[in-house]
N, C-alpha and C positions, 0 to 999 in steps of 0.2 A: 173859327179862328182865322180864316183865310185873310192873309195880308201880304203886301209887297215886301219881299225880303231883300231883293237885290236885282242885279242885271247881269246877263251873260255878255262878257266882253269879247272872249275869244274861244273858239273850238280848236283843239290841238290834237293831232294824231301823228303816228309814226309807224313804220314797218320795222321789223326786227333787223338789226344790223349786228355785225360782229366787230368787236373792238379788242385791242390787246390790253391786258392788265396783268402785271407781274409775270410777264412771259407766257401768259395763257390766253387763249381765245375765249372771249366772253360774249354771249348773245344778250342783246338788250333792246328794249323798246322805249328807252327814256329820251331819245333824241326827237322829241315832239316839236312840230311846227304848226302854226296857225293855218287853217283852211278857210276858204270863203264859201258862202252859199249855205243852203240847208244841208243838214247831216242827220242821218237816222241814229238814234240811240236804241240799241238792242239789248236783250237780256244779259248778254255777256260782254258787250263792249260798244264802243262808238264805231260806226262804219269807217273803215280806212285805218283803224288802229289795231295794233297787235301787242301782246305782252309775251316776253320770252320765258319767264319763270312763273308758272301759274300756281306755284305753292305759296308765293308771297304777293303776287299782283294778279289782278283779274279774277275771274270766277264770279259766281253769283253775288257775293257780298262786297266785292271790290271791282265792280264792272266799270265804274266811272270815278275818276279822281278829280276833285274840285279844289282849286286854290284861289285865294283872294288876291286881286290886283293890288289892294292896299299893301299887302306884304311885299310885293315887288318894289314899291317905292322905298320901303325900309331897307331891303336888301341892296338896291342900287346905291343908296346913300352909304351904307355900311361897307360894301365891297368896292365902291368907287368904280363901277363898271356897268356897262349896259347889259341888261338881261331881257331878252325878248320873251313875250308870253309863250308858255309851253316849256320854258327852260327847266322847270323843276319836275317835268314829266306829267303835268296835269292834262286832263282832257278838256276841262272847262276852267277858264280864268274868269272870275266873277267879281263883282263889287257887292259889298253889303253883307257878306257871309263870313264873318270873322270867327275864329276858333272859340273865343269867349262867349259868343252869342248863339252858336249852332250847337244843338244837342243831339246825342245819339237818338235815333228813332224819328227825328224830324222828317216830315214828308214835304217835299218840294216839287213844284210844277214849273217846268220851263218848256215853252212851246207845247208840243203834243206829248212830251215825256213826263212821267211822274217818277221821282227818285226818292229813296229813303236813306238817310244818313246812317252809316253802319259803324265806322271806326276811323280814328285818325290815321294818317299815313305815318308810319315809322320808317325812317330812311334806311336803305340798304347801301351796300358798297358801290352800287352802280351810280348813285347820286354823287358819291365821292369821285368816281371816274369822270363824270360829266363836269364837275367843278374843278377837276385836276388837283384835288386835295381830299384825302380820306379823313383828315381831321375836321373837315367841314360837316361831317355827319353829326358829330357831337354838338357843334354850334347850331346846326339846323334844329336838332331836337331840343336843345336848351332854350332856343328862341321862343318856343311854343307856337311857331308859325308853321304848323305841320300840314295844313289842309286836311281833307277828309275824303273817305271813300263812300260811295253810295251803291245800293242795289237798285235795279230797275223794276219798279212796280208796274209801269205801263210803258211799253215801247212807243216811241214817237219821234217826230222830226223836230230838231232844234236849229236855231240860227243866231249868230251873234247879234247883239243889241236887244234881244228879247228880255222881258221882265221875268224875274223869278219870284214865285209866290210860295209862301209858307202855308201849306194846307192844314197841317196839324202838328202838335207837339205833345209829348207825354212829359209833363212838368217834373216828374220824379227822375228823369234821365239826366245824367251829368252832361255838362258842356264838353265839347271836344278838347278845349284847353285843360280842363280838369283831368280828363283821361290821360292826356300827354303828361301832365304834371305827375300823376301817380306812376306812370311808366318810368319816369326818370328817377323816382325815389328808390 
C-alpha cells in the first residue's frame, strides 16, 4: 500500500517555560518554534523538545504531534493574523495529512523515522493561554482541525522538505476527524 501521503514542511520544538495564568505559574512546552537541519525523532519525543505535563502530552502514544499546514491557511484567514508554524504546539507541520484522510493506526514514514497515528489532539487550557483566549479551545475542537499524535515505531532522523509516505492502513479504523466528531458529541 506504500504511497506518498504528504510532505514535512517544518519541525518545531520548545523547551519548558513558565507562564502566568489566572495568577498561577504554569509550566508549558506549547511555545514551539521551527528549527533547521536534521533532527532525531526518538521513542518519547523529537530532539530539542520537551513536554511539561506527561499525563496529557508526550509519552509513548503521544511522542510526536502532527498538524497540517493547510489548517494554518484557514486559521490565518479566520483569525486575520499571522500564525507561524509551530503555533499550535505541533512538532511536525505537514502538507497532505488532513484529519478526514488520516486514520488511527496509519503507519507513516518520514526520513528515517516510522510513526504510527494514535489519537487526535484534544486541546487543553494551555492552547487557550497561547491564543490569549480560553474560548478558542471550543472553536479549535469544533473546527475538526485537531491534528494528531503519533507513536514512534522506528527512531530516525527527519528534515523539513522530506516526503511522507503512508506505509500501511487498517481500513476498519476511523479517520481522525470522525474520532474528534465523536468526542464533541
